[in-house]
Biopython code that builds the backbone (N, CA, C, O; Angstrom):
import numpy as np
from Bio.PDB.StructureBuilder import StructureBuilder

atoms = [
    (1, "UNK", "N", (-13.581, -5.094, 10.236)),
    (1, "UNK", "CA", (-12.821, -5.561, 9.086)),
    (1, "UNK", "C", (-11.534, -6.230, 9.581)),
    (1, "UNK", "O", (-10.850, -5.708, 10.461)),
    (2, "UNK", "N", (-11.221, -7.376, 9.010)),
    (2, "UNK", "CA", (-10.026, -8.140, 9.371)),
    (2, "UNK", "C", (-8.779, -7.415, 8.860)),
    (2, "UNK", "O", (-8.816, -6.805, 7.792)),
    (3, "UNK", "N", (-7.672, -7.476, 9.615)),
    (3, "UNK", "CA", (-6.459, -6.760, 9.204)),
    (3, "UNK", "C", (-5.875, -7.321, 7.913)),
    (3, "UNK", "O", (-5.208, -6.599, 7.172)),
    (4, "UNK", "N", (-6.119, -8.609, 7.634)),
    (4, "UNK", "CA", (-5.638, -9.197, 6.381)),
    (4, "UNK", "C", (-6.525, -8.815, 5.194)),
    (4, "UNK", "O", (-6.115, -8.956, 4.042)),
    (5, "UNK", "N", (-7.729, -8.337, 5.469)),
    (5, "UNK", "CA", (-8.593, -7.826, 4.398)),
    (5, "UNK", "C", (-8.239, -6.387, 4.048)),
    (5, "UNK", "O", (-8.496, -5.940, 2.929)),
    (6, "UNK", "N", (-7.654, -5.660, 4.987)),
    (6, "UNK", "CA", (-7.293, -4.257, 4.746)),
    (6, "UNK", "C", (-6.110, -4.173, 3.791)),
    (6, "UNK", "O", (-6.152, -3.418, 2.820)),
    (7, "UNK", "N", (-5.062, -4.936, 4.054)),
    (7, "UNK", "CA", (-3.862, -4.920, 3.215)),
    (7, "UNK", "C", (-4.052, -5.955, 2.113)),
    (7, "UNK", "O", (-4.071, -7.155, 2.384)),
    (8, "UNK", "N", (-4.193, -5.492, 0.865)),
    (8, "UNK", "CA", (-4.445, -6.417, -0.241)),
    (8, "UNK", "C", (-3.164, -7.017, -0.795)),
    (8, "UNK", "O", (-3.033, -8.239, -0.872)),
    (9, "UNK", "N", (-2.204, -6.158, -1.187)),
    (9, "UNK", "CA", (-0.956, -6.656, -1.758)),
    (9, "UNK", "C", (0.078, -5.542, -1.726)),
    (9, "UNK", "O", (-0.281, -4.365, -1.688)),
    (10, "UNK", "N", (1.361, -5.901, -1.740)),
    (10, "UNK", "CA", (2.406, -4.868, -1.855)),
    (10, "UNK", "C", (2.515, -4.413, -3.302)),
    (10, "UNK", "O", (2.215, -5.169, -4.226)),
    (11, "UNK", "N", (2.940, -3.192, -3.488)),
    (11, "UNK", "CA", (3.149, -2.654, -4.832)),
    (11, "UNK", "C", (4.655, -2.563, -5.049)),
    (11, "UNK", "O", (5.358, -1.865, -4.318)),
    (12, "UNK", "N", (5.142, -3.276, -6.062)),
    (12, "UNK", "CA", (6.573, -3.338, -6.331)),
    (12, "UNK", "C", (6.833, -2.669, -7.677)),
    (12, "UNK", "O", (6.593, -3.254, -8.733)),
    (13, "UNK", "N", (7.325, -1.440, -7.621)),
    (13, "UNK", "CA", (7.716, -0.686, -8.815)),
    (13, "UNK", "C", (9.098, -0.098, -8.561)),
    (13, "UNK", "O", (9.622, -0.193, -7.451)),
    (14, "UNK", "N", (9.677, 0.498, -9.566)),
    (14, "UNK", "CA", (10.996, 1.130, -9.383)),
    (14, "UNK", "C", (10.924, 2.236, -8.333)),
    (14, "UNK", "O", (11.812, 2.363, -7.491)),
    (15, "UNK", "N", (9.874, 3.022, -8.391)),
    (15, "UNK", "CA", (9.738, 4.132, -7.445)),
    (15, "UNK", "C", (9.553, 3.622, -6.016)),
    (15, "UNK", "O", (10.166, 4.145, -5.085)),
    (16, "UNK", "N", (8.712, 2.604, -5.842)),
    (16, "UNK", "CA", (8.489, 2.091, -4.484)),
    (16, "UNK", "C", (9.737, 1.407, -3.938)),
    (16, "UNK", "O", (9.989, 1.460, -2.734)),
    (17, "UNK", "N", (10.522, 0.767, -4.802)),
    (17, "UNK", "CA", (11.764, 0.137, -4.340)),
    (17, "UNK", "C", (12.794, 1.202, -3.937)),
    (17, "UNK", "O", (13.565, 0.990, -3.001)),
    (18, "UNK", "N", (12.811, 2.331, -4.630)),
    (18, "UNK", "CA", (13.721, 3.418, -4.276)),
    (18, "UNK", "C", (13.319, 4.051, -2.949)),
    (18, "UNK", "O", (14.180, 4.508, -2.198)),
    (19, "UNK", "N", (12.025, 4.084, -2.652)),
    (19, "UNK", "CA", (11.559, 4.680, -1.399)),
    (19, "UNK", "C", (11.856, 3.803, -0.190)),
    (19, "UNK", "O", (11.778, 4.271, 0.946)),
    (20, "UNK", "N", (12.197, 2.535, -0.418)),
    (20, "UNK", "CA", (12.498, 1.645, 0.704)),
    (20, "UNK", "C", (13.721, 2.116, 1.488)),
    (20, "UNK", "O", (13.832, 1.820, 2.678)),
    (21, "UNK", "N", (14.637, 2.838, 0.853)),
    (21, "UNK", "CA", (15.804, 3.369, 1.549)),
    (21, "UNK", "C", (15.386, 4.383, 2.614)),
    (21, "UNK", "O", (16.082, 4.558, 3.614)),
    (22, "UNK", "N", (14.253, 5.047, 2.400)),
    (22, "UNK", "CA", (13.720, 6.018, 3.354)),
    (22, "UNK", "C", (12.722, 5.371, 4.308)),
    (22, "UNK", "O", (12.025, 6.070, 5.045)),
    (23, "UNK", "N", (12.648, 4.027, 4.299)),
    (23, "UNK", "CA", (11.707, 3.251, 5.106)),
    (23, "UNK", "C", (10.259, 3.577, 4.754)),
    (23, "UNK", "O", (9.409, 3.682, 5.638)),
    (24, "UNK", "N", (9.981, 3.738, 3.459)),
    (24, "UNK", "CA", (8.621, 3.932, 2.966)),
    (24, "UNK", "C", (8.238, 2.700, 2.154)),
    (24, "UNK", "O", (8.981, 2.265, 1.274)),
    (25, "UNK", "N", (7.066, 2.144, 2.462)),
    (25, "UNK", "CA", (6.583, 0.941, 1.787)),
    (25, "UNK", "C", (5.201, 1.216, 1.217)),
    (25, "UNK", "O", (4.398, 1.918, 1.832)),
    (26, "UNK", "N", (4.925, 0.659, 0.035)),
    (26, "UNK", "CA", (3.690, 0.938, -0.677)),
    (26, "UNK", "C", (2.830, -0.319, -0.752)),
    (26, "UNK", "O", (3.322, -1.403, -1.062)),
    (27, "UNK", "N", (1.530, -0.159, -0.461)),
    (27, "UNK", "CA", (0.590, -1.270, -0.470)),
    (27, "UNK", "C", (-0.700, -0.861, -1.160)),
    (27, "UNK", "O", (-1.090, 0.307, -1.138)),
    (28, "UNK", "N", (-1.363, -1.850, -1.780)),
    (28, "UNK", "CA", (-2.745, -1.654, -2.214)),
    (28, "UNK", "C", (-3.611, -2.046, -1.030)),
    (28, "UNK", "O", (-3.424, -3.112, -0.443)),
    (29, "UNK", "N", (-4.558, -1.185, -0.678)),
    (29, "UNK", "CA", (-5.400, -1.420, 0.495)),
    (29, "UNK", "C", (-6.870, -1.359, 0.098)),
    (29, "UNK", "O", (-7.212, -0.942, -1.009)),
    (30, "UNK", "N", (-7.729, -1.778, 1.014)),
    (30, "UNK", "CA", (-9.166, -1.724, 0.796)),
    (30, "UNK", "C", (-9.607, -0.272, 0.678)),
    (30, "UNK", "O", (-9.111, 0.595, 1.397)),
    (31, "UNK", "N", (-10.548, -0.008, -0.239)),
    (31, "UNK", "CA", (-10.988, 1.373, -0.471)),
    (31, "UNK", "C", (-11.654, 1.997, 0.751)),
    (31, "UNK", "O", (-11.626, 3.217, 0.910)),
    (32, "UNK", "N", (-12.245, 1.186, 1.607)),
    (32, "UNK", "CA", (-12.964, 1.715, 2.773)),
    (32, "UNK", "C", (-12.069, 1.871, 3.993)),
    (32, "UNK", "O", (-12.523, 2.380, 5.018)),
    (33, "UNK", "N", (-10.815, 1.451, 3.915)),
    (33, "UNK", "CA", (-9.910, 1.484, 5.070)),
    (33, "UNK", "C", (-9.464, 2.916, 5.375)),
    (33, "UNK", "O", (-9.191, 3.703, 4.468)),
    (34, "UNK", "N", (-9.397, 3.233, 6.660)),
    (34, "UNK", "CA", (-8.917, 4.541, 7.091)),
    (34, "UNK", "C", (-7.422, 4.460, 7.379)),
    (34, "UNK", "O", (-6.850, 3.372, 7.437)),
    (35, "UNK", "N", (-6.799, 5.614, 7.557)),
    (35, "UNK", "CA", (-5.370, 5.646, 7.853)),
    (35, "UNK", "C", (-5.066, 4.937, 9.171)),
    (35, "UNK", "O", (-4.053, 4.246, 9.281)),
    (36, "UNK", "N", (-5.912, 5.098, 10.146)),
    (36, "UNK", "CA", (-5.708, 4.459, 11.449)),
    (36, "UNK", "C", (-5.789, 2.945, 11.319)),
    (36, "UNK", "O", (-4.981, 2.233, 11.915)),
    (37, "UNK", "N", (-6.753, 2.439, 10.549)),
    (37, "UNK", "CA", (-6.882, 0.988, 10.350)),
    (37, "UNK", "C", (-5.681, 0.431, 9.594)),
    (37, "UNK", "O", (-5.200, -0.657, 9.911)),
    (38, "UNK", "N", (-5.195, 1.167, 8.600)),
    (38, "UNK", "CA", (-4.024, 0.732, 7.836)),
    (38, "UNK", "C", (-2.805, 0.672, 8.749)),
    (38, "UNK", "O", (-2.040, -0.291, 8.701)),
    (39, "UNK", "N", (-2.621, 1.695, 9.580)),
    (39, "UNK", "CA", (-1.488, 1.731, 10.506)),
    (39, "UNK", "C", (-1.512, 0.541, 11.457)),
    (39, "UNK", "O", (-0.490, -0.117, 11.651)),
    (40, "UNK", "N", (-2.666, 0.260, 12.049)),
    (40, "UNK", "CA", (-2.777, -0.857, 12.993)),
    (40, "UNK", "C", (-2.531, -2.193, 12.300)),
    (40, "UNK", "O", (-1.889, -3.074, 12.871)),
    (41, "UNK", "N", (-3.036, -2.354, 11.069)),
    (41, "UNK", "CA", (-2.861, -3.612, 10.338)),
    (41, "UNK", "C", (-1.389, -3.849, 10.009)),
    (41, "UNK", "O", (-0.898, -4.965, 10.177)),
    (42, "UNK", "N", (-0.672, -2.818, 9.542)),
    (42, "UNK", "CA", (0.744, -2.952, 9.201)),
    (42, "UNK", "C", (1.554, -3.281, 10.452)),
    (42, "UNK", "O", (2.441, -4.135, 10.412)),
    (43, "UNK", "N", (1.252, -2.607, 11.564)),
    (43, "UNK", "CA", (1.994, -2.854, 12.803)),
    (43, "UNK", "C", (1.790, -4.275, 13.306)),
    (43, "UNK", "O", (2.736, -4.889, 13.801)),
    (44, "UNK", "N", (0.574, -4.813, 13.192)),
    (44, "UNK", "CA", (0.305, -6.164, 13.678)),
    (44, "UNK", "C", (0.850, -7.233, 12.742)),
    (44, "UNK", "O", (1.412, -8.227, 13.200)),
    (45, "UNK", "N", (0.690, -7.040, 11.434)),
    (45, "UNK", "CA", (1.114, -8.068, 10.470)),
    (45, "UNK", "C", (2.632, -8.175, 10.419)),
    (45, "UNK", "O", (3.173, -9.280, 10.473)),
    (46, "UNK", "N", (3.332, -7.041, 10.315)),
    (46, "UNK", "CA", (4.776, -7.053, 10.095)),
    (46, "UNK", "C", (5.591, -6.779, 11.358)),
    (46, "UNK", "O", (6.820, -6.835, 11.311)),
    (47, "UNK", "N", (4.939, -6.485, 12.486)),
    (47, "UNK", "CA", (5.614, -6.240, 13.757)),
    (47, "UNK", "C", (6.625, -5.091, 13.654)),
    (47, "UNK", "O", (7.795, -5.245, 14.005)),
    (48, "UNK", "N", (6.155, -3.946, 13.171)),
    (48, "UNK", "CA", (6.972, -2.741, 13.025)),
    (48, "UNK", "C", (6.208, -1.563, 13.631)),
    (48, "UNK", "O", (5.039, -1.694, 13.995)),
    (49, "UNK", "N", (6.873, -0.418, 13.736)),
    (49, "UNK", "CA", (6.240, 0.808, 14.215)),
    (49, "UNK", "C", (6.064, 1.762, 13.036)),
    (49, "UNK", "O", (7.016, 2.026, 12.303)),
    (50, "UNK", "N", (4.856, 2.276, 12.853)),
    (50, "UNK", "CA", (4.528, 3.153, 11.737)),
    (50, "UNK", "C", (4.523, 4.597, 12.218)),
    (50, "UNK", "O", (3.889, 4.921, 13.222)),
    (51, "UNK", "N", (5.235, 5.463, 11.497)),
    (51, "UNK", "CA", (5.263, 6.882, 11.831)),
    (51, "UNK", "C", (4.067, 7.602, 11.218)),
    (51, "UNK", "O", (3.384, 8.365, 11.902)),
    (52, "UNK", "N", (3.808, 7.362, 9.915)),
    (52, "UNK", "CA", (2.664, 8.002, 9.268)),
    (52, "UNK", "C", (2.215, 7.195, 8.062)),
    (52, "UNK", "O", (2.947, 6.354, 7.542)),
    (53, "UNK", "N", (0.985, 7.477, 7.631)),
    (53, "UNK", "CA", (0.383, 6.797, 6.486)),
    (53, "UNK", "C", (-0.177, 7.849, 5.548)),
    (53, "UNK", "O", (-0.946, 8.716, 5.964)),
    (54, "UNK", "N", (0.211, 7.773, 4.276)),
    (54, "UNK", "CA", (-0.366, 8.618, 3.232)),
    (54, "UNK", "C", (-1.198, 7.728, 2.320)),
    (54, "UNK", "O", (-0.744, 6.655, 1.923)),
    (55, "UNK", "N", (-2.413, 8.162, 1.983)),
    (55, "UNK", "CA", (-3.277, 7.362, 1.117)),
    (55, "UNK", "C", (-3.612, 8.144, -0.146)),
    (55, "UNK", "O", (-3.698, 9.372, -0.137)),
    (56, "UNK", "N", (-3.800, 7.399, -1.232)),
    (56, "UNK", "CA", (-4.121, 7.980, -2.526)),
    (56, "UNK", "C", (-5.209, 7.131, -3.153)),
    (56, "UNK", "O", (-5.064, 5.911, -3.233)),
    (57, "UNK", "N", (-6.307, 7.752, -3.605)),
    (57, "UNK", "CA", (-7.331, 7.035, -4.351)),
    (57, "UNK", "C", (-6.932, 7.042, -5.821)),
    (57, "UNK", "O", (-6.874, 8.097, -6.452)),
    (58, "UNK", "N", (-6.661, 5.863, -6.356)),
    (58, "UNK", "CA", (-6.194, 5.734, -7.737)),
    (58, "UNK", "C", (-7.395, 5.475, -8.646)),
    (58, "UNK", "O", (-8.192, 4.571, -8.395)),
    (59, "UNK", "N", (-7.514, 6.268, -9.694)),
    (59, "UNK", "CA", (-8.590, 6.107, -10.666)),
    (59, "UNK", "C", (-8.240, 4.959, -11.602)),
    (59, "UNK", "O", (-7.095, 4.842, -12.041)),
    (60, "UNK", "N", (-9.212, 4.118, -11.909)),
    (60, "UNK", "CA", (-8.986, 3.012, -12.829)),
    (60, "UNK", "C", (-8.684, 3.520, -14.231)),
    (60, "UNK", "O", (-9.234, 4.532, -14.664)),
    (61, "UNK", "N", (-7.804, 2.812, -14.939)),
    (61, "UNK", "CA", (-7.413, 3.238, -16.279)),
    (61, "UNK", "C", (-8.538, 2.996, -17.273)),
    (61, "UNK", "O", (-9.290, 2.029, -17.152)),
    (62, "UNK", "N", (-8.648, 3.887, -18.264)),
    (62, "UNK", "CA", (-9.599, 3.685, -19.352)),
    (62, "UNK", "C", (-9.081, 2.603, -20.287)),
    (62, "UNK", "O", (-7.912, 2.610, -20.672)),
    (63, "UNK", "N", (-9.943, 1.691, -20.643)),
    (63, "UNK", "CA", (-9.583, 0.617, -21.567)),
    (63, "UNK", "C", (-10.611, 0.580, -22.680)),
    (63, "UNK", "O", (-11.769, 0.952, -22.489)),
    (64, "UNK", "N", (-10.179, 0.132, -23.826)),
    (64, "UNK", "CA", (-11.045, 0.130, -24.988)),
    (64, "UNK", "C", (-10.928, -1.207, -25.689)),
    (64, "UNK", "O", (-9.832, -1.739, -25.861)),
    (65, "UNK", "N", (-12.067, -1.745, -26.092)),
    (65, "UNK", "CA", (-12.082, -2.971, -26.867)),
    (65, "UNK", "C", (-13.023, -2.730, -28.047)),
    (65, "UNK", "O", (-14.246, -2.793, -27.925)),
    (66, "UNK", "N", (-12.414, -2.457, -29.171)),
    (66, "UNK", "CA", (-13.218, -2.115, -30.345)),
    (66, "UNK", "C", (-13.877, -0.764, -30.140)),
    (66, "UNK", "O", (-13.209, 0.222, -29.830)),
    (67, "UNK", "N", (-15.195, -0.723, -30.315)),
    (67, "UNK", "CA", (-15.928, 0.535, -30.182)),
    (67, "UNK", "C", (-16.349, 0.802, -28.738)),
    (67, "UNK", "O", (-16.873, 1.877, -28.444)),
    (68, "UNK", "N", (-16.136, -0.137, -27.846)),
    (68, "UNK", "CA", (-16.609, -0.014, -26.473)),
    (68, "UNK", "C", (-15.497, 0.485, -25.554)),
    (68, "UNK", "O", (-14.356, 0.025, -25.598)),
    (69, "UNK", "N", (-15.885, 1.445, -24.722)),
    (69, "UNK", "CA", (-14.949, 1.994, -23.736)),
    (69, "UNK", "C", (-15.344, 1.477, -22.357)),
    (69, "UNK", "O", (-16.528, 1.369, -22.038)),
    (70, "UNK", "N", (-14.358, 1.165, -21.560)),
    (70, "UNK", "CA", (-14.604, 0.724, -20.202)),
    (70, "UNK", "C", (-13.512, 1.234, -19.296)),
    (70, "UNK", "O", (-12.592, 1.920, -19.741)),
    (71, "UNK", "N", (-13.614, 0.903, -18.038)),
    (71, "UNK", "CA", (-12.644, 1.377, -17.062)),
    (71, "UNK", "C", (-12.295, 0.236, -16.119)),
    (71, "UNK", "O", (-13.168, -0.513, -15.682)),
    (72, "UNK", "N", (-11.017, 0.112, -15.812)),
    (72, "UNK", "CA", (-10.600, -0.838, -14.790)),
    (72, "UNK", "C", (-11.101, -0.347, -13.439)),
    (72, "UNK", "O", (-11.409, 0.834, -13.283)),
    (73, "UNK", "N", (-11.183, -1.238, -12.470)),
    (73, "UNK", "CA", (-11.675, -0.790, -11.156)),
    (73, "UNK", "C", (-10.724, 0.207, -10.499)),
    (73, "UNK", "O", (-9.505, 0.105, -10.641)),
    (74, "UNK", "N", (-11.295, 1.166, -9.782)),
    (74, "UNK", "CA", (-10.503, 2.100, -8.998)),
    (74, "UNK", "C", (-10.031, 1.399, -7.730)),
    (74, "UNK", "O", (-10.647, 0.434, -7.279)),
    (75, "UNK", "N", (-8.911, 1.902, -7.149)),
    (75, "UNK", "CA", (-8.336, 1.261, -5.981)),
    (75, "UNK", "C", (-7.644, 2.301, -5.121)),
    (75, "UNK", "O", (-7.499, 3.456, -5.521)),
    (76, "UNK", "N", (-7.219, 1.886, -3.938)),
    (76, "UNK", "CA", (-6.590, 2.803, -2.989)),
    (76, "UNK", "C", (-5.165, 2.346, -2.708)),
    (76, "UNK", "O", (-4.909, 1.158, -2.507)),
    (77, "UNK", "N", (-4.249, 3.295, -2.695)),
    (77, "UNK", "CA", (-2.840, 3.016, -2.440)),
    (77, "UNK", "C", (-2.436, 3.695, -1.135)),
    (77, "UNK", "O", (-2.847, 4.823, -0.863)),
    (78, "UNK", "N", (-1.630, 3.004, -0.331)),
    (78, "UNK", "CA", (-1.141, 3.559, 0.929)),
    (78, "UNK", "C", (0.379, 3.509, 0.936)),
    (78, "UNK", "O", (0.976, 2.472, 0.650)),
    (79, "UNK", "N", (0.999, 4.636, 1.266)),
    (79, "UNK", "CA", (2.446, 4.709, 1.439)),
    (79, "UNK", "C", (2.695, 4.838, 2.939)),
    (79, "UNK", "O", (2.286, 5.814, 3.569)),
    (80, "UNK", "N", (3.370, 3.840, 3.498)),
    (80, "UNK", "CA", (3.571, 3.737, 4.945)),
    (80, "UNK", "C", (5.013, 4.091, 5.271)),
    (80, "UNK", "O", (5.939, 3.489, 4.727)),
    (81, "UNK", "N", (5.211, 5.061, 6.151)),
    (81, "UNK", "CA", (6.545, 5.480, 6.605)),
    (81, "UNK", "C", (6.769, 4.909, 7.989)),
    (81, "UNK", "O", (5.978, 5.144, 8.902)),
    (82, "UNK", "N", (7.862, 4.148, 8.145)),
    (82, "UNK", "CA", (8.200, 3.556, 9.438)),
    (82, "UNK", "C", (9.033, 4.525, 10.265)),
    (82, "UNK", "O", (9.651, 5.443, 9.725)),
    (83, "UNK", "N", (9.046, 4.316, 11.578)),
    (83, "UNK", "CA", (9.868, 5.150, 12.451)),
    (83, "UNK", "C", (11.340, 4.801, 12.247)),
    (83, "UNK", "O", (11.665, 3.740, 11.713)),
    (84, "UNK", "N", (12.222, 5.696, 12.673)),
    (84, "UNK", "CA", (13.662, 5.485, 12.489)),
    (84, "UNK", "C", (14.176, 4.296, 13.288)),
    (84, "UNK", "O", (15.080, 3.596, 12.831)),
    (85, "UNK", "N", (13.618, 4.052, 14.475)),
    (85, "UNK", "CA", (14.095, 2.944, 15.303)),
    (85, "UNK", "C", (13.416, 1.617, 14.978)),
    (85, "UNK", "O", (13.743, 0.596, 15.582)),
    (86, "UNK", "N", (12.488, 1.615, 14.045)),
    (86, "UNK", "CA", (11.762, 0.387, 13.688)),
    (86, "UNK", "C", (12.586, -0.480, 12.731)),
    (86, "UNK", "O", (13.424, 0.022, 11.981)),
    (87, "UNK", "N", (12.330, -1.784, 12.772)),
    (87, "UNK", "CA", (12.965, -2.703, 11.826)),
    (87, "UNK", "C", (12.346, -2.523, 10.444)),
    (87, "UNK", "O", (11.273, -1.939, 10.299)),
    (88, "UNK", "N", (13.044, -3.036, 9.432)),
    (88, "UNK", "CA", (12.482, -3.004, 8.080)),
    (88, "UNK", "C", (11.496, -4.152, 7.915)),
    (88, "UNK", "O", (11.471, -5.080, 8.723)),
    (89, "UNK", "N", (10.690, -4.084, 6.869)),
    (89, "UNK", "CA", (9.756, -5.163, 6.578)),
    (89, "UNK", "C", (10.509, -6.216, 5.789)),
    (89, "UNK", "O", (10.977, -5.948, 4.682)),
    (90, "UNK", "N", (10.630, -7.407, 6.344)),
    (90, "UNK", "CA", (11.456, -8.464, 5.749)),
    (90, "UNK", "C", (10.905, -8.963, 4.426)),
    (90, "UNK", "O", (11.659, -9.478, 3.602)),
    (91, "UNK", "N", (9.608, -8.821, 4.207)),
    (91, "UNK", "CA", (8.985, -9.271, 2.965)),
    (91, "UNK", "C", (9.632, -8.593, 1.755)),
    (91, "UNK", "O", (9.817, -9.228, 0.717)),
    (92, "UNK", "N", (9.976, -7.318, 1.882)),
    (92, "UNK", "CA", (10.535, -6.559, 0.776)),
    (92, "UNK", "C", (12.040, -6.795, 0.598)),
    (92, "UNK", "O", (12.583, -6.484, -0.462)),
    (93, "UNK", "N", (12.710, -7.329, 1.595)),
    (93, "UNK", "CA", (14.157, -7.505, 1.531)),
    (93, "UNK", "C", (14.567, -8.529, 0.466)),
    (93, "UNK", "O", (15.659, -8.425, -0.092)),
    (94, "UNK", "N", (13.717, -9.508, 0.178)),
    (94, "UNK", "CA", (14.072, -10.549, -0.785)),
    (94, "UNK", "C", (13.853, -10.122, -2.229)),
    (94, "UNK", "O", (14.171, -10.884, -3.142)),
    (95, "UNK", "N", (13.321, -8.933, -2.461)),
    (95, "UNK", "CA", (13.039, -8.487, -3.832)),
    (95, "UNK", "C", (14.169, -7.673, -4.394)),
    (95, "UNK", "O", (14.095, -7.220, -5.536)),
]
sb = StructureBuilder()
sb.init_structure("model")
sb.init_model(0)
sb.init_chain("A")
sb.init_seg("    ")
for serial, (resi, resn, name, xyz) in enumerate(atoms, 1):
    if name == "N":
        sb.init_residue(resn, " ", resi, " ")
    sb.init_atom(name, np.array(xyz, "f"), 0.0, 1.0, " ", f" {name:<3s}", serial, name[0])
structure = sb.get_structure()
C-alpha cells in the first residue's frame, strides 16, 4: 500500500486543534492500515518523528431519508503523537 493511500485527510475540529499543543495530530486513515504503517507514512510524508499512534474505528452515522434508514460509511481515525524533539507538522500551522 502506498503511503499516500494510507493517510486520507487531516481532521480539523476544535478538539484536534487543542491537542496540537501536546504535539498530537489527527488523521483519517485507510481502514486496513496498521499502526506501524501509519507511523512510517507520517514520518516519510511530513519528515517528523512519531512517538506513538492511537487508532479508533469510527462507526458511520445513521441517516434517514423518509421511511428508509441507511448508514454513512465507517472509517478509521488515527491520533499521532510526535516526540518532544521532533518538529511540528507545518500543514497544521496555517489553520
